[in-house]
PAZAPA-4460 file (N, C-alpha, C; in steps of 0.05 Angstrom, whole numbers, plus 32768, in hexadecimal, padded with zeros to 4 digits):
% residues 131
    n_x    n_y    n_z   ca_x   ca_y   ca_z    c_x    c_y    c_z   seq   type   mol
   8F60   7CC8   82BD   8F5C   7CDA   82AB   8F49   7CDF   8292     1      M     A
   8F32   7CC9   8294   8F26   7CCB   827D   8F15   7CEC   8285     2      Y     A
   8F12   7CFC   826C   8F10   7CEF   8251   8F2E   7CF2   8247     3      P     A
   8F41   7D03   824D   8F5D   7D05   823F   8F6A   7CE6   8231     4      S     A
   8F62   7CD3   824E   8F6D   7CBF   8249   8F5F   7CAD   824E     5      Y     A
   8F5E   7C8F   8241   8F4E   7C7B   8246   8F60   7C62   8253     6      Q     A
   8F4E   7C4F   825E   8F50   7C3E   826C   8F62   7C29   8259     7      N     A
   8F79   7C25   825E   8F88   7C0F   8250   8F91   7C1B   8235     8      M     A
   8F8F   7C3C   8230   8F9E   7C40   8215   8FBB   7C43   821B     9      Q     A
   8FBB   7C46   8201   8FEA   7C40   8202   8FEF   7C62   8203    10      F     A
   9003   7C5C   8215   9018   7C7C   8214   902E   7C77   8215    11      T     A
   9041   7C91   8213   9058   7C8E   8217   905D   7C9F   8234    12      I     A
   9072   7C96   8242   9078   7CA8   8258   9091   7CAB   824D    13      I     A
   909C   7CCA   8251   90B8   7CD1   825A   90C5   7CD6   8276    14      D     A
   90CE   7CBA   827C   90DE   7CB3   8292   90F9   7CCA   829B    15      R     A
   90F9   7CD9   828A   9119   7CEA   828E   910E   7CFF   8299    16      R     A
   90EF   7D0E   828F   90EA   7D1C   8292   90EF   7D2B   82B6    17      A     A
   90EE   7D44   82BA   90F6   7D4D   82CB   90EE   7D6B   82D5    18      A     A
   90E0   7D7A   82C2   90E2   7D90   82C8   90BF   7D96   82C1    19      N     A
   90B0   7D95   82D5   909B   7D8A   82D3   908C   7DA8   82CA    20      F     A
   9079   7DAA   82C0   9067   7DC2   82B7   9043   7DB7   82CA    21      Q     A
   9035   7DD3   82D2   901E   7DD4   82CF   900F   7DC6   82B6    22      C     A
   9002   7DBA   82B5   8FF1   7DAD   829C   8FFE   7D92   8295    23      G     A
   901A   7D82   8297   9024   7D70   8299   9012   7D5B   82A4    24      D     A
   9004   7D47   8295   9004   7D32   829E   9019   7D17   82A8    25      V     A
   901B   7D15   82C0   902E   7D06   82CA   9028   7CE2   82D3    26      I     A
   903D   7CD2   82D4   902B   7CC0   82DE   903F   7CB7   82F5    27      V     A
   9036   7CB4   8310   9042   7CAC   832D   9039   7C91   8334    28      F     A
   9051   7C8F   834E   9047   7C78   8364   9037   7C88   836E    29      Y     A
   9020   7C7C   8386   901D   7C84   83A0   9019   7C74   83B8    30      C     A
   902A   7C76   83C1   9034   7C5E   83D4   901A   7C55   83ED    31      P     A
   9009   7C6B   83EE   8FEC   7C67   8400   8FE2   7C5C   83F9    32      A     A
   8FDC   7C52   83DC   8FCB   7C41   83CF   8FD9   7C29   83BF    33      L     A
   8FEB   7C2F   83BD   9000   7C12   83B3   8FFC   7C17   8395    34      R     A
   9000   7C2F   8385   8FF1   7C28   8367   9003   7C3D   835A    35      C     A
   8FFD   7C41   8343   900E   7C51   832C   8FF2   7C65   8322    36      T     A
   8FF7   7C7B   831D   8FD6   7C8A   8318   8FEE   7C9B   8307    37      M     A
   8FCF   7CA8   82F6   8FD7   7CB8   82DD   8FC6   7CDA   82EB    38      V     A
   8FD0   7CEC   82E8   8FC1   7D09   82F2   8FD2   7D1F   82E3    39      K     A
   8FC3   7D3C   82E4   8FCE   7D4D   82D7   8FDB   7D65   82F1    40      R     A
   8FED   7D68   82E4   8FF9   7D7A   8304   8FEB   7D92   82FD    41      I     A
   8FE1   7D9C   8318   8FD3   7DB8   831A   8FEA   7DCE   8324    42      I     A
   8FF8   7DC8   8335   9003   7DD6   833D   901F   7DCA   834C    43      A     A
   9037   7DDE   834D   904F   7DDC   8351   9059   7DDF   8367    44      L     A
   9074   7DCF   8370   9081   7DD6   8388   9086   7E00   8394    45      P     A
   907E   7E05   83A6   9077   7E20   83A9   905E   7E26   83A9    46      G     A
   904F   7E27   839C   9035   7E2E   838F   9025   7E27   83AB    47      D     A
   9009   7E40   83AC   8FF5   7E39   83B9   8FDE   7E2C   83A9    48      S     A
   8FC8   7E20   83BA   8FAC   7E13   83A6   8FA2   7E0F   83BF    49      V     A
   8F86   7E1C   83B0   8F77   7E1E   83C9   8F56   7E1B   83B2    50      W     A
   8F47   7E05   83B6   8F29   7E01   83AA   8F15   7E11   83C0    51      I     A
   8F0D   7E20   83B6   8EF5   7E2F   83BC   8EDF   7E3C   83A9    52      T     A
   8EC7   7E36   83AE   8EB0   7E3D   83A4   8EAF   7E2B   8384    53      D     A
   8EBB   7E1A   8386   8EBA   7E08   836A   8ED7   7E0A   8356    54      G     A
   8EEA   7E1D   8365   8EFC   7E25   8355   8F1B   7E1D   8366    55      N     A
   8F2A   7E18   834F   8F43   7E11   835A   8F52   7E27   8350    56      V     A
   8F5F   7E34   8368   8F78   7E4D   8364   8F8E   7E41   8371    57      L     A
   8FA7   7E48   835E   8FC1   7E43   835B   8FC8   7E62   8362    58      V     A
   8FD5   7E64   8379   8FE1   7E7C   837D   8FC8   7E91   837A    59      N     A
   8FB3   7E91   8384   8FA4   7E9D   837F   8F8C   7EA9   8367    60      G     A
   8F97   7E98   8353   8F8D   7E9C   8339   8F7E   7E84   832C    61      I     A
   8F70   7E82   8323   8F5B   7E70   8317   8F6C   7E59   8309    62      K     A
   8F6A   7E43   830A   8F7F   7E35   82FC   8F71   7E2D   82DC    63      S     A
   8F84   7E2D   82CE   8F7E   7E2C   82B2   8F7F   7E0A   82A7    64      T     A
   8F87   7DFB   82BD   8F88   7DE2   82B6   8F71   7DD3   82B9    65      Q     A
   8F5D   7DDC   82CB   8F3F   7DD1   82CF   8F2D   7DE4   82C9    66      I     A
   8F14   7DC3   82B8   8F01   7DDD   82A9   8EE8   7DCC   82BD    67      S     A
   8ED5   7DDF   82C2   8EBF   7DDD   82CF   8EC2   7DDE   82E4    68      G     A
   8EAF   7DE0   82FC   8EB5   7DD8   8314   8EC3   7DC4   8321    69      N     A
   8EC5   7DC8   833E   8ED3   7DB6   834F   8EC0   7DB6   8363    70      V     A
   8EAE   7D9E   836C   8EA2   7DA1   8381   8EB1   7D96   83A4    71      D     A
   8EC4   7D8F   8398   8ED6   7D82   83B2   8EEF   7D82   83B2    72      F     A
   8EFE   7D95   83C9   8F10   7DAD   83CA   8F1E   7D94   83DF    73      G     A
   8F14   7D89   83E9   8F2E   7D73   83FE   8F40   7D81   840D    74      G     A
   8F5C   7D75   8401   8F6F   7D80   8416   8F71   7DA3   840C    75      T     A
   8F68   7DA6   83FF   8F6C   7DC7   83ED   8F5A   7DDD   83FF    76      A     A
   8F46   7DCF   8400   8F2B   7DDF   840A   8F32   7DF7   8420    77      S     A
   8F43   7DE9   842C   8F55   7E07   8442   8F6F   7E0E   8433    78      C     A
   8F79   7E08   8418   8F8C   7E16   8414   8FAB   7E02   841E    79      G     A
   8FB9   7E05   8409   8FD2   7DF6   8415   8FEC   7E03   8409    80      L     A
   8FFF   7E09   8412   901D   7E10   8402   902F   7DF6   83FE    81      L     A
   9034   7DE9   83E4   903D   7DD6   83DB   9061   7DDA   83DF    82      L     A
   9061   7DBE   83EB   907D   7DBE   83FA   9094   7DBE   83DC    83      E     A
   90AC   7DC5   83E6   90C3   7DB9   83D2   90C0   7DA0   83C8    84      N     A
   90C0   7D95   83A9   90B9   7D7A   839F   909C   7D72   839B    85      D     A
   908E   7D80   83A8   9076   7D7D   83AC   9063   7D88   8392    86      R     A
   904C   7D74   8384   9042   7D7F   8375   901E   7D76   8374    87      F     A
   9011   7D8C   8370   8FF3   7D85   836C   8FE8   7D7D   835E    88      F     A
   8FD7   7D69   835A   8FD7   7D55   833E   8FB4   7D59   8346    89      V     A
   8FA2   7D54   8333   8F82   7D50   832E   8F86   7D3D   8310    90      M     A
   8F70   7D31   8313   8F68   7D21   82F7   8F56   7D35   82E4    91      G     A
   8F4D   7D2B   82D2   8F45   7D40   82B7   8F24   7D3F   82C0    92      D     A
   8F20   7D26   82D5   8F04   7D25   82D2   8EFE   7D25   82E9    93      N     A
   8EFF   7D39   82FD   8F00   7D42   8316   8EED   7D3B   8329    94      H     A
   8ED7   7D39   831E   8EC2   7D31   8327   8EC5   7D12   8336    95      A     A
   8ECE   7D02   832C   8ED9   7CE7   8334   8EF4   7CEA   833A    96      V     A
   8EFF   7CF4   833B   8F26   7CEB   833A   8F29   7CEC   835A    97      S     A
   8F3E   7CDE   835D   8F49   7CE0   8378   8F63   7CE3   8371    98      K     A
   8F69   7CF9   837F   8F82   7D0A   8378   8F8F   7D17   838B    99      D     A
   8F9C   7D33   8390   8FAD   7D38   83A1   8F8E   7D43   83B8   100      S     A
   8F7B   7D47   83AC   8F67   7D50   83C1   8F63   7D41   83D9   101      R     A
   8F70   7D23   83D6   8F68   7D0E   83E7   8F80   7D10   83F8   102      Y     A
   8F79   7D0E   8413   8F94   7D0C   8425   8FAA   7CF5   8425   103      A     A
   8F97   7CDA   8417   8FAB   7CC0   840F   8FAF   7CC2   83FC   104      E     A
   8FB5   7CD3   83E7   8FC6   7CDB   83CE   8FD9   7CF3   83D2   105      I     A
   8FC3   7D09   83D6   8FD5   7D1F   83DE   8FF0   7D28   83CF   106      G     A
   8FF7   7D3F   83D3   900B   7D4B   83C5   901F   7D36   83B9   107      C     A
   902A   7D37   839B   9036   7D26   8394   9055   7D2F   8394   108      V     A
   9066   7D1E   83A7   9082   7D1A   83A5   9092   7D12   8390   109      S     A
   90A5   7D27   8389   90B2   7D25   836E   90C5   7D0C   8368   110      R     A
   90C8   7D04   8387   90D4   7CE4   8385   90BD   7CCF   837B   111      D     A
   90A9   7CDA   8381   9091   7CC2   8374   908D   7CC0   8353   112      N     A
   9097   7CD1   8348   9088   7CDD   8325   90A2   7CC7   831A   113      I     A
   908F   7CBA   830B   90A0   7CA0   82F8   90AA   7CB8   82E2   114      I     A
   9098   7CBB   82D5   9097   7CD6   82BA   9082   7CDF   82B3   115      G     A
   9084   7CF4   829A   9073   7D00   828D   905B   7CF7   827B   116      R     A
   904A   7CEE   8279   903D   7CE3   8267   9040   7CF9   824E   117      L     A
   904C   7CF1   8235   904B   7CF8   8217   9032   7D00   8206   118      I     A
   9024   7D16   8207   9007   7D1A   8204   9007   7D07   81E6   119      P     A
   8FF2   7CFE   81E2   8FE7   7CEB   81C4   8FE2   7CFF   81B1   120      N     A
   8FF0   7CF4   81A1   8FEA   7D0A   817F   8FE1   7CF6   8173   121      R     A
   8FCA   7D03   8167   8FB4   7CF9   814B   8FC9   7CE5   813C   122      P     A
   8FBD   7CCB   8135   8FD0   7CC2   8120   8FC3   7CCA   8108   123      V     A
   8FDB   7CCB   80F5   8FCF   7CD2   80D5   8FE1   7CBB   80C7   124      T     A
   8FD0   7CB2   80B6   8FD7   7CA6   80A1   8FD9   7CA7   8085   125      T     A
   8FEF   7CB0   8081   8FED   7CB5   805E   9002   7CA3   804F   126      T     A
   8FEC   7CA1   8034   8FF4   7C8E   8021   8FF8   7C9B   800B   127      V     A
   9010   7C95   8003   902A   7CA0   7FED   9027   7C85   7FD7   128      K     A
   9023   7C96   7FBF   9016   7C7D   7FAA   903D   7C76   7FA5   129      P     A
   903C   7C67   7F94   9059   7C58   7F96   9056   7C67   7F74   130      H     A
   9075   7C69   7F68   9075   7C7A   7F4E   907D   7C63   7F48   131      S     A
***
């Protein structure tokens, strides 16, 4: 998820999250790769996804979650319709990201979602003088 998140960066996961939206960054278990992954939700259950001419189209409209051209369409290059409780996810560094475009990862089942990453907020420190 570089550049949004760095390797070994401390983050907080909301494990109680249930109502996911496009743009949410989630943590999920990928059974095929036997690992935990962090990706951004691009499309929700019932949405259609089609990657063509460098654009990610969700329900026929260019996704606002993706910046720049996407060279590899993979599983979405011919278009796909997400089933109930399935999410299409991509990494922010989509040129090198292994995500829903790859068959071994595919669309993420709600059952495999561990939680939503709580966005980092800048740390501000204020020193109050003692009276």
